[in-house]
C-alpha positions, -999 to 999 in steps of 0.1 A, spaced: -761 -362 138 -777 -338 111 -767 -321 78 -775 -296 54 -785 -313 19 -800 -301 -15 -826 -322 -25 -842 -329 -55 -882 -333 -46 -894 -329 -82 -879 -326 -122 -877 -293 -133 -883 -277 -99 -852 -258 -77 -835 -277 -56 -844 -273 -21 -820 -270 10 -828 -287 39 -810 -307 69 -815 -342 68 -800 -367 94 -774 -387 84 -778 -423 89 -760 -447 106 -731 -463 86 -731 -498 69 -705 -521 57 -681 -500 30 -698 -465 38 -672 -436 46 -682 -404 64 -668 -374 43 -667 -337 56 -672 -320 20 -651 -290 19 -658 -284 -20 -682 -299 -47 -678 -296 -85 -711 -280 -104 -715 -301 -137 -743 -306 -163 -751 -341 -154 -763 -329 -125 -788 -305 -145 -796 -331 -168 -808 -349 -136 -829 -320 -122 -845 -321 -160 -853 -358 -161 -833 -359 -195 -832 -399 -193 -865 -400 -186 -887 -408 -156 -869 -405 -120 -881 -431 -95 -857 -425 -68 -871 -393 -61 -865 -370 -37 -828 -375 -37 -795 -362 -36 -771 -350 -61 -736 -341 -67 -710 -363 -77 -674 -349 -76 -658 -334 -44 -630 -326 -20 -631 -334 18 -620 -349 48 -626 -387 63 -648 -385 94 -654 -418 99 -651 -452 83 -674 -485 84 -666 -518 90 -643 -535 57 -627 -503 48 -596 -506 46 -578 -480 19 -586 -448 37 -587 -436 74 -601 -409 95 -586 -377 90 -575 -389 52 -578 -358 29 -598 -371 -1 -614 -367 -31 -649 -380 -41 -657 -391 -77 -689 -410 -95 -663 -435 -115 -657 -464 -93 -623 -469 -81 -609 -497 -56 -626 -505 -23 -660 -518 -15 -688 -509 -34 -713 -500 -6 -753 -500 -7 -772 -469 -14 -782 -451 13 -811 -430 28 -814 -397 47 -846 -388 70 -862 -356 66 -892 -358 91 -915 -386 78 -895 -391 46 -867 -410 35 -843 -391 11 -825 -415 -14 -790 -409 -21 -765 -430 -43 -729 -443 -39 -718 -410 -43 -734 -378 -33 -719 -341 -27 -743 -312 -26 -742 -313 16 -719 -304 44 -712 -339 48 -719 -374 25 -722 -409 34 -702 -423 3 -693 -460 -9 -653 -464 -3 -650 -470 -41 -658 -441 -48 -631 -419 -23 -595 -413 -31 -568 -404 -11 -551 -374 -21 -520 -353 -4 -531 -334 21 -513 -304 7 -533 -307 -21 -556 -274 -29 -591 -283 -22 -608 -261 -47 -590 -281 -75 -590 -313 -59 -630 -310 -60 -630 -310 -96 -610 -338 -107 -637 -367 -100 -657 -360 -132 -649 -334 -158 -612 -337 -153 -616 -373 -150 -634 -375 -179 -616 -355 -204 -583 -357 -196 -592 -398 -195 -600 -399 -231 -569 -382 -242 -543 -403 -219 -565 -436 -215 -596 -438 -242 -573 -427 -269 -539 -429 -251 -531 -404 -276 -500 -399 -301 -480 -367 -291 -485 -342 -321 -518 -360 -331 -545 -334 -341 -578 -333 -317 -608 -318 -321 -633 -309 -294 -674 -299 -299 -683 -284 -271 -664 -262 -245 -680 -271 -214 -663 -289 -180 -657 -317 -201 -650 -304 -234 -623 -278 -218 -610 -306 -199 -602 -326 -228 -588 -299 -244 -562 -291 -213 -557 -330 -216 -545 -327 -248 -522 -298 -249 -508 -318 -214 -500 -345 -240 -484 -326 -264 -506 -324 -292 -501 -304 -320 -534 -291 -336 -560 -289 -309 -596 -273 -327 -625 -261 -305 -661 -262 -315 -691 -242 -298 -718 -217 -308 -704 -196 -280 -676 -170 -284 -673 -168 -247 -668 -205 -243 -646 -204 -271 -623 -178 -257 -625 -198 -227 -612 -229 -248 -581 -209 -262 -574 -201 -230 -569 -238 -219 -549 -249 -251 -571 -249 -283 -545 -236 -314 -581 -232 -334 -614 -217 -326 -647 -222 -347 -681 -208 -338 -706 -235 -352 -732 -207 -353 -711 -186 -378 -690 -206 -399 -697 -240 -418 -681 -261 -395 -672 -295 -417 -653 -270 -444 -637 -247 -415 -622 -278 -406 -611 -289 -436 -595 -256 -443 -574 -266 -411 -568 -302 -414 -574 -314 -451 -570 -348 -447 -591 -347 -410 -583 -349 -377 -565 -381 -359 -591 -377 -332 -626 -362 -326 -644 -358 -292 -684 -348 -289 -689 -333 -254 -719 -309 -268 -744 -336 -264 -759 -325 -300 -770 -346 -325 -752 -328 -352 -724 -320 -332 -719 -357 -333 -724 -364 -369 -698 -337 -374 -674 -350 -350 -676 -383 -367 -673 -369 -402 -643 -348 -393 -619 -374 -386 -594 -388 -410 -595 -425 -426 -587 -448 -396 -590 -417 -372 -614 -422 -338 -642 -404 -329 -654 -405 -290 -687 -398 -277 -690 -382 -246 -723 -360 -246 -757 -370 -239 -787 -368 -262 -824 -369 -250 -831 -401 -246 -854 -406 -280 -829 -391 -300 -802 -408 -321 -774 -399 -342 -770 -412 -380 -737 -419 -400 -727 -433 -431 -718 -468 -425 -690 -464 -456 -668 -441 -434 -664 -473 -413 -650 -495 -440 -626 -465 -445 -614 -473 -407 -631 -448 -392 -641 -457 -354 -667 -445 -334 -666 -453 -297 -683 -445 -265 -663 -437 -227 -673 -444 -194 -654 -413 -172 -626 -416 -199 -616 -448 -187 -601 -434 -156 -585 -451 -129 -594 -429 -100 -570 -443 -74 -540 -438 -98 -553 -412 -124 -565 -386 -98 -537 -381 -77 -515 -380 -108 -537 -352 -119 -532 -335 -87 -492 -344 -88 -491 -327 -123 -511 -296 -113 -489 -292 -83 -459 -295 -108 -473 -265 -133 -478 -289 -159 -516 -292 -157 -531 -259 -152 -567 -276 -137 -576 -242 -117 -579 -225 -147 -611 -237 -153 -628 -227 -119 -649 -197 -130 -675 -194 -105 -677 -200 -66 -709 -204 -49 -724 -209 -12 -745 -243 -8 -775 -224 -4 -771 -205 -37 -766 -236 -54 -798 -229 -78 -779 -198 -89 -752 -219 -99 -772 -240 -122 -783 -206 -136 -748 -197 -146 -743 -231 -161 -772 -231 -180 -763 -198 -196 -732 -210 -209 -711 -187 -189 -693 -209 -166 -656 -233 -172 -662 -251 -137 -685 -240 -107 -677 -252 -74 -698 -249 -40 -682 -240 -8 -696 -258 22 -694 -238 54 -688 -268 79 -648 -267 75 -624 -239 90 -601 -221 64 -568 -233 58 -537 -217 35 -532 -243 7 -505 -262 12 -506 -258 47 
């Protein structure tokens, strides 16, 4: 059995669509027919080698999607054939299966525990989350990364208080998801900081109460005018050194700053240790400390009840063969969340 897949052959080069041979399933693995896949900055960072040399080339990409289980291997107990599922890079319950390799002629194409830029994907059981069959598949495709991380930061990492103040640096997929989660949580002041008015406009739609364009206004002075004592929480989702430092500087005494963005491998940030003595905290996050089997169905339920408008994040839809166009739009900062629609599944009306 073969599947179309987007392959990263070389860093700084476009992905190549080709047919690869699907390997036999090993213990703990699941074969999923992908309906939709999310496209996010982390994948582009891999394409440009942000973290340094890539020893796994050539390989597949993609780490959030929706689909239907086609087959399961020995040891898989959490899900069954024909289950509707969401896929996520964040580990959930189940076996942590070995990585897999697809074949393309004489070449072996590496894949991690989850990849999603293909019509079919071999995935580890603990990256598969069963969802209700009426869940809209477009929405389910984007809960495994940005939503899980952004909403998870609010709900799990911070356990944010209702009526708290939150500053979000970077209105990309994760930043917008933080804003969406903060709004759902009941935070009273939600400040979005970015350098693009288009992104800030989108942040307002997601629930931001105040907008600051860092390319036009002094950020810390602008924040102080809104929150003289600083914010309860700040989240950096921009991946920029100055923004990270400003995020820490903008919180009040005993406030918490969460770093979710990625710097280049040789970049560092600077903070003054006296601020720590004041009780300020700066912490990291791993996928918003999400427990996928618990949190992802809960987010989809909240969406179904009209409490968490996840679908507002989706701004662009592309076919798999146009994946490089999708990344062009992403890099330009013109998108909320981008999804890829695969051609291997029949259309169905959402909710049927």
